[in-house]
C-alpha positions in Angstrom: -1.8 -4.1 18.3 1.2 -4.2 15.8 1.6 -1.6 13.2 0.7 -4.0 10.4 -2.4 -5.2 12.2 -3.6 -1.6 12.7 -2.8 -0.7 9.1 -4.8 -3.6 7.7 -7.9 -2.5 9.6 -7.9 1.2 8.7 -8.5 3.3 5.6 -5.9 5.2 3.7 -5.7 8.7 2.4 -4.0 9.4 -1.0 -3.6 12.4 -3.3 -1.3 14.8 -5.0 1.3 16.8 -3.0 4.3 18.9 -3.9 7.7 19.2 -2.3 10.7 21.4 -3.1 13.7 20.0 -4.9 17.3 21.1 -4.2 17.3 23.3 -7.4 14.1 25.1 -6.4 11.8 23.1 -8.6 8.4 22.0 -7.2 8.1 18.3 -7.6 4.7 16.8 -8.1 4.2 13.6 -6.2 1.5 11.1 -5.1 1.3 10.4 -1.4 -0.6 7.5 0.1 -0.7 7.1 3.9 -2.6 5.0 6.5 -5.2 6.9 8.5 -3.8 6.2 12.0 -1.2 7.9 14.1 1.2 5.0 14.7 4.8 6.0 13.7 5.9 4.2 10.5 8.5 4.0 7.8 8.3 5.8 4.5 8.9 4.4 1.0 9.9 6.4 -2.1 8.6 4.6 -5.2 10.5 5.3 -8.3 8.4 5.0 -11.5 9.6 3.3 -14.6 10.7 5.0 -17.8 7.2 5.3 -19.3 6.6 7.8 -16.4 4.4 8.7 -13.5 1.6 6.3 -14.2 -1.4 4.8 -12.5 0.3 1.4 -11.9 3.0 3.0 -9.8 0.4 5.1 -7.8 -1.5 1.8 -7.2 1.7 0.4 -5.7 1.8 3.4 -3.3 -1.8 2.7 -2.2 -0.8 -1.0 -1.6 2.1 0.1 0.7 -0.2 2.4 2.6 -2.6 -0.4 3.2 0.3 -2.3 4.7 1.2 0.4 7.1 3.7 2.7 5.3 3.8 6.3 4.1 4.4 5.9 0.4 5.4 8.6 -2.0 5.7 8.5 -5.8 7.7 11.6 -7.0 7.0 12.6 -10.6 10.6 12.6 -11.8 9.4 14.3 -15.0 7.9 17.3 -13.2 10.4 19.8 -14.8 9.5 18.6 -18.2 5.8 18.9 -17.4 3.8 22.0 -16.7 0.5 23.7 -17.6 -1.1 22.2 -20.7 1.6 19.5 -21.1 0.4 16.0 -21.1 2.3 13.5 -18.9 2.9 11.3 -22.0 4.6 14.2 -23.7 6.8 14.9 -20.6 7.8 11.3 -20.5 8.6 11.3 -24.2 10.8 14.3 -23.8 12.8 12.6 -21.0 13.1 9.4 -23.0 14.4 11.4 -25.9 17.1 12.9 -23.7 18.2 9.4 -22.5 16.4 9.4 -19.2 16.7 11.3 -15.9 20.4 12.2 -15.2 21.8 10.3 -12.3 22.7 13.3 -10.1 19.2 14.8 -10.6 17.7 11.4 -9.7 19.7 11.2 -6.5 18.8 14.8 -5.5 15.1 14.3 -6.1 14.9 11.0 -4.2 16.8 12.7 -1.4 14.3 15.5 -1.3 11.5 12.9 -1.4 13.1 11.1 1.6 13.3 14.4 3.5 9.6 15.1 2.8 8.7 11.6 4.1 10.8 12.1 7.3 9.0 15.5 7.9 5.6 13.8 8.1 4.3 13.8 11.7 3.8 10.0 11.5 7.3 9.2 10.3 9.6 7.0 12.4 12.6 8.4 10.6 13.2 5.4 8.4 13.0 5.5 4.6 13.3 2.9 1.9 13.2 3.0 -1.8 11.8 0.7 -4.5 11.8 0.7 -8.3 10.9 -1.4 -11.3 12.9 -1.6 -14.6 14.8 1.7 -14.9 13.4 2.5 -11.5 15.1 -0.6 -10.1 18.5 0.7 -11.2 17.6 4.1 -9.8 16.5 2.6 -6.4 20.0 1.1 -6.1 21.6 4.3 -7.3 19.8 6.3 -4.6 20.8 3.7 -2.0 24.4 4.1 -3.0 24.4 7.9 -2.6 21.9 8.6 0.2 21.3 7.5 3.8 18.5 5.0 3.4 17.4 2.0 5.5 16.2 -0.4 2.7 16.3 -0.6 -1.1 14.4 -2.9 -3.5 15.5 -3.4 -7.0 13.0 -5.2 -9.2 14.7 -6.2 -12.5 16.8 -3.0 -12.8 19.0 -3.2 -15.9 22.4 -1.6 -16.5 23.6 -1.9 -12.9 26.9 -3.7 -13.8 27.2 -2.5 -17.4 26.5 0.7 -19.4 23.4 0.8 -21.5 24.0 0.1 -25.2 24.0 3.0 -27.6 20.9 1.7 -29.4 18.8 1.4 -26.2 17.8 5.1 -26.1 19.1 5.3 -22.5 22.2 7.0 -21.2 22.7 4.8 -18.1 26.2 4.0 -16.8 27.3 1.1 -14.7 26.8 1.5 -10.9 29.7 -0.8 -10.1 32.0 2.1 -8.9 29.1 3.3 -6.6 28.5 0.0 -4.9 30.9 0.7 -1.9 28.5 3.5 -0.9 25.5 1.2 -0.6 24.0 2.4 2.7 21.4 -0.3 3.5 20.2 -3.8 2.9 19.2 -4.6 -0.7 16.4 -6.9 -1.9 16.4 -7.9 -5.6 13.6 -9.7 -7.5 14.5 -10.8 -11.1 13.1 -12.7 -14.0 15.1 -15.8 -14.8 14.3 -15.3 -18.5 15.2 -11.6 -18.5 18.0 -10.3 -20.7 18.2 -6.8 -19.1 19.3 -7.6 -16.5 20.5 -11.1 -17.5 21.2 -13.8 -14.9 24.9 -13.3 -15.7 24.7 -9.6 -14.7 22.9 -10.4 -11.5 25.6 -13.0 -10.7 28.3 -10.3 -11.2 26.4 -7.9 -9.0 26.1 -10.5 -6.2 29.8 -11.3 -6.5 30.7 -7.6 -6.2 28.4 -7.1 -3.2 29.9 -10.2 -1.5 33.4 -8.7 -1.9 32.2 -5.5 -0.3 30.5 -7.3 2.6 27.1 -5.7 1.7 23.8 -7.2 2.8 21.5 -8.4 0.0 18.9 -11.0 -0.8 18.3 -11.9 -4.5 15.8 -14.2 -6.1 15.3 -15.1 -9.7 12.0 -16.5 -11.0 12.2 -19.2 -13.7 9.7 -18.7 -16.4 9.5 -15.0 -15.7 11.0 -12.3 -17.9 11.2 -8.5 -17.7 8.2 -6.6 -16.2 6.7 -9.7 -14.5 5.0 -7.3 -11.9 3.1 -5.4 -14.5 -0.5 -6.7 -14.6 -1.2 -4.7 -17.8 1.3 -6.6 -19.8 1.5 -10.1 -21.3 4.8 -10.4 -19.3 2.9 -10.5 -16.0 3.5 -13.7 -14.0 1.1 -13.9 -11.1 3.0 -16.6 -9.1 6.3 -14.8 -9.3 4.8 -11.4 -8.5 2.9 -12.7 -5.5 6.0 -14.3 -4.1 8.0 -11.1 -4.7 5.4 -9.0 -2.9 5.7 -11.3 0.1 9.4 -10.9 0.1 9.1 -7.1 -0.2 6.7 -6.8 2.7 8.9 -9.1 4.9 12.0 -7.1 4.0 10.4 -3.7 4.8 9.0 -5.1 8.0 12.5 -6.0 9.1 14.2 -2.7 8.0 11.6 0.1 8.2 9.5 -0.8 11.3 
C-alpha cells in the first residue's frame, strides 16, 4: 500500500514538543505525525505574523493525515515565557518589525534537523508559509538544504517592505541564486502584497537562474484566501491550491 493510502486510513498523533535552537534557546513547536511506521517526508510550517495560532496547527494536522511529519515552530518562543500570553509575544515581535532573517533561517534549520531526527523520517524536508511566512519559506529555501518550498502569497520577496508597513523585510532577490529546491507559489490575482507585477518579476528572475518553480494566481482572490476565519477566504482557490500542494509534496518529499 502506498504511503498516502496508509496515511489516509490511520490516526495521527499531535502535541507540543521542544527542540534546541542554535543559540541555545528551547523552541516550542507543534508536531503532528501519522501513527504508522512508513518512512515519510517532513514539513516545517512557518506561521504568519499574527503568530503561533490554531489555524497553522490545524494545517499541521492536515499534513499529518496526508502522510507527513509536520512541525510548526513557535518563532516567537524567545519573546514568550511563563505568564506571557502568546498574543503579547506576537505583539512584541511585530513591534520590532518581525523575526530577523538570520534568526528565521537558523530556527527553520533547527526545525528541519529535528524532523530528520525522527525515526520515521525519510530524510527529506520541505517548508511552507502563508503571508509573511510565505516569504520566510522562500528565505529558508534560499539558505538551507531543503527538498521543496511552498510560498503562499508571501510579500516583499522582490522589494523591501515600505517604512509604514511595520515590517523590516528586505528583498530576497540577491538570495535567489541559493534556492536549493523546487518552489511552488499560490497567489491571489487581486492581491497587492505581493502584486501580480512582483510575482512576474520573481518568475523572470527564477527563469534567468534556471530554477524550478510553479506559480499560479487565482483571479477573484486577494490576500489570505486560505484563511477560513477571514472574509478574504475563497474556497475554490484554496481547494485548488491544496491539491497543488499535496501533488507537489508527493513529487518532492516522498
